[in-house]
Residue, then its C-alpha position, 0 to 999 in steps of 0.5 A: m472892397s477886397s475881401s479884406g476891407a481895403l478899397v479896391c481902386p481908391k482913386l477911381e473918379e468914373l466907372v461906365i457899365k455896358g451891357w446888352g440888355p436888362l441891367d439889375i443895379k442893386d451892385v451899382v448902387g451896393t458899390a457906389a454907396a460903400r465909396a461914398l461912406r468911405g470918403v472916395k464918392l465916384k464922380t460920374v457913372t454912364i450906363v450904356i445899354w446895346d438893346r433892340n429890344g426894347h428892354a426900359l432903361p434902369d432906374v438910377s433915382e438910388l444911385k443918383e444920390h452916392v454919385l454925383r453925376v449919373e448918365t444912361r443911354r442906349n446905344 
């Protein structure tokens, strides 16, 4: 949501997040939950971690409560 309370990208259905290391999933969960409450639930969230150091993939169990499909993988 924007600072005015308007929903940003109301037609957004898929979100892809790519990163180089551990990901703090809290903000992603909060965004997905807020969208779901407003009736614009994300269909898919894909998280791709480019990490060769063996960091764990984020726990997405809470995210799955607010998104229809969640995928995680290392690249």
